[in-house]
N, C-alpha and C positions, 0 to 999 in steps of 0.2 A: 636663190633661183631654183635649185634642185628640190628644196623642201616645198616651195610653192607649187611646182609642177607635180610633185608627188601627191600633195593634198588634193589637187584638182583631179588627178588620175584616179585616186582612191574613191573620190566622190562619184566619178563617172562609172567606176566599176561596181558601185553599190556596196562598198565595204564599210562605209560610214565611219572612217577614222578621222578624227581631228588631231593632228600631230601636236598641236599646242595644248591639248587637254590630257593630262596624265591619267585621269579616270577613264577617258575613252581609249587611250592607247593601251591601257592595261587589259582591255577586253580582247584585244586582237594581237598583241605582241607577246613573245615569250623570250625574256631576256634581251629584248631589243629587236628581234626579227618578227616579221609578220607570220602568222600561223601558216604552216604548210609550205611556205616559200623556200625553206631549207631542204625540201625534199623529204623522202622517207629513207629507209635503209635498204639499199640494193642487196641482192643475194650475196655479193662478195664483200659486204660489210661497210662500204663507204656510203656517203649521202648520194641519193639519186632517186630514180624510180625503182620499181621492183626488179626489173631486168636490166635497166640501163643506168650507166653512171652519169651524173650531172657535174657541172662545174662548181656547184655550191659546196660550202664547207659545213661539216656536221656540227650540230649543237645549236642552241638557241641564242647564244650571245653574239655580239657584233665585235668590231675591232677593239672594243674596250675590255674584253675579257676572254675567258676560257669556257667552252661549252662542250657538251657530249651527248651521246645517245647510245642506247642498247636496244637490240631487237631479237625477237624469236620469230622464225618463219617456217611455215609448212606448205609444201606443194605436193598435191596428190593428183597424179594422172592415171591413165588407164592401167598401166602395168608396173609403175614404179612410184616411189615417193622420195621427196627430198626434204630434209630438215636442216635448218641453218640457224645459227645464233652468233651474235657478235657485238662488238663495241666499237665506237669511234669517238675520237676527241678532236675538237676544233680549237686551234690556238689563234686567238685574236682575228678570227675570220680570214686567216691567211693560209694556215697549214692544217691539214687533216691527217691524223694517224689512225689506222683502223686495223681490226683483226676480226676474222670470222672463221668458224668451223662449219663445214658442210658434211652431211651424212646422206649418201645416196643409197637408199634401201631398195634392193631388187625384189623383195617380197617373194611371192610365188614364182615370179619370173626367173629368179636366181636358179631354181632347180632346172627349169627349161633350158637355161644357158649353160648348165653343167657346173655352176658355181656353188650350188647349195642353197637350200631354202633360207630366205632372208639375208643373203650375203650383202654386205654393206661396204661401199667405198667411202673413205673419209679423206677430206681435203682441208688443209689449213691455208689461210690466205692472210698475209700481212700487206697492208697498203699504205701508200703515202700520196698525198695530193697537195698541190700548191696553187693558190690563186695568183695569176700573173697579171691580169688586166680586168678592168671593168667591175661593175657591181650590178647584179641581176635585178635588184629592186630599185635602187636609188638613181640609176642612170636612165631615167625616163625621158630626159631631154636629148638623148642621142641614141643612135642605132646600135652602138657597141654592146655586145653581150658580156656577161662575166665569162672569162676564159681561164681554164685551169689545165695543168698537166699533171700526170700521175703515173704511178707504177704499182702493180700488184704482184707480190711474190707468192707463188703457189707451190704446195707440196702435197703429193698424193701418197697414200700409205700402201698402195697395191702395185708396186713396181713390177713384180713377176707377171701379173695378169695384164698390166699395161703393155708389156713387151710381147706377151703371147698373142694379143689381138693386133699387133703391128705398130704400137706406139713406140716412140724413140726414147722418151724420158718420162720419169715420174715426178719431175718438178720443172718449173719454168717461170718466166716473168712476162706479164702483159704490160705494154706501155700505151698511154692514151693521151689525147688532147680533147677537151670537152668545152662546149660553149652553151650557156644557159641564159635565157632572157625572160623576164616577167613583163608582159605588156599589160599594165594595169587598166588602161582605159578600154581594153578589150577583154579583160579578165582571163588572159591566156598565159600559160607557162609553156615555153618552147625550149627544147634542149636537144643537142646532137653531139655525138662524139665519134672520133675515129680511134680504133683500137688496133694496135699491132700485136698479133698473137699467133701462137702455135697450138693453142689449147684445143683439146678434143672434149666436147661437151663441157666447156669452161674449165677443163683440167681434170674433171672427174674420171675421164678415161685417158689421162696422160697428155703428152705434148708431142707434136709431130707424128708422122706416121709413114707407112709404106707408100702412100701416094705422094706425100709432100712433107718435108721437114723445114720449110722456109716460113719466115714471118709473113703474114698476110694482113693487109689493112681491112678492117671490118667496121661497118657503120652500125651505130645504135642510136635510137632517137626516141623522144617522148613528146607528146603534146597533151596538155591538160587544160580544162576549163574550170575556173573558179566559180562554182555555182553559188557559193556563199563564202564568208570568211572561214568557215570550218570544213567545207566540203569541196573537193576537187575530183573531177572525173576525167578520164582520158584513155589514151592508147599508147602502146610502146611497140617498137620493133627492134630486134637485135639480129644482125647478120653473123654467121659463124662459118669458119672454114670447114672443109670436109677432107681430112687428112688420112682417114683409115679406109683401106680397101674393103674390109669385111662389112661395113655398114655406112650408108650415106648419112650425113649430118645435115639437118634442116635448120633454117632460121627460126627464131622464136618470135611470137607476138602475144600481146595480152590486151585486155580491156579492163581498166581498173577504176576503183573508187577509193579515195583516201579521206578519212574523217578524223578531225582533231576533237577528241573527247573533252580535253581541257588543255591547259598550257603545257603540260608535260607528256601526255599520253595521246597517241593516235593509233588508228587501226587501218590497214589496207586490205582490201579484198579484190580479187581479179579472176577473170576467166583466162586461162592460158592455153595456147596451142604450141606445143614443143615439137611437133612433127614426128619423124621417126627417130627412135633412140635404140641403138644396138640391135637392129633388125626388127624391132617391134614397132609397128606403124601407128600413126594417128594418136600420139600421146597428148591427150587433152584433159583438162581438169580444172581444179580450183587452187588458187594461191591465197594464203591468209598470213598476215604479218602483224605483230603487235610491237609497238615501239614506245620507249620512254626516253625523254630527253631533258636536258637542263641548259 
């Protein structure tokens, strides 16, 4: 029943997949998963959109095996730049383990902030995600999305500066629950998550602050349209707490396009609006990420 419904939905979505044909399937699957339906690599290393975490598990393999992905990402906005690189491993489409390192380069702005030209904050992030219910792709005959829970363990290397600007800690843990659904007959990918966090600028400026040191639930979501089997376009939103008195922290948004070059390599480009960061306003610019997976 599920296979029949999936075949019909794929035809309606214009993806042209005949599940009974290995030759046709090889054109659109990567180790068993449909192209792009496993998400790309989020800034914090796990599978998702660029800014938001999804419930999907990293890698191209299904419950029959082990998959993985690696990514390199650059975000350049008006006064800062962020570099991120990481890896993630998916175990039998059930458990995801990830690691990412972020480098937040203040460039010329570092001197204006009294930190020094090109001063860089570095953050290491180790993540774990577990799929607990549903299947984002194959559950086309019911409304239930794929649901996962996870945690991200973050450590910042600038504890003295974090405390100087009002932060309480240079390390912390984010907890989240995410839900992701692929609606094949509409060519839509929808995802939302609630994240319990104390992080300032995702942890790059530490955790907690002089305004608040409590966990807060923040929403992050993505909506994408499958233009073709290789291209998805969409938008993301990520709410963030504002714990530091010296600088307001704004929510993040982006408009993105992700393209699967082949079965293993994809590229994501986006226009991002990160709002105000550390007293510098209107931080807008470009996001570019290259991902390789198996």
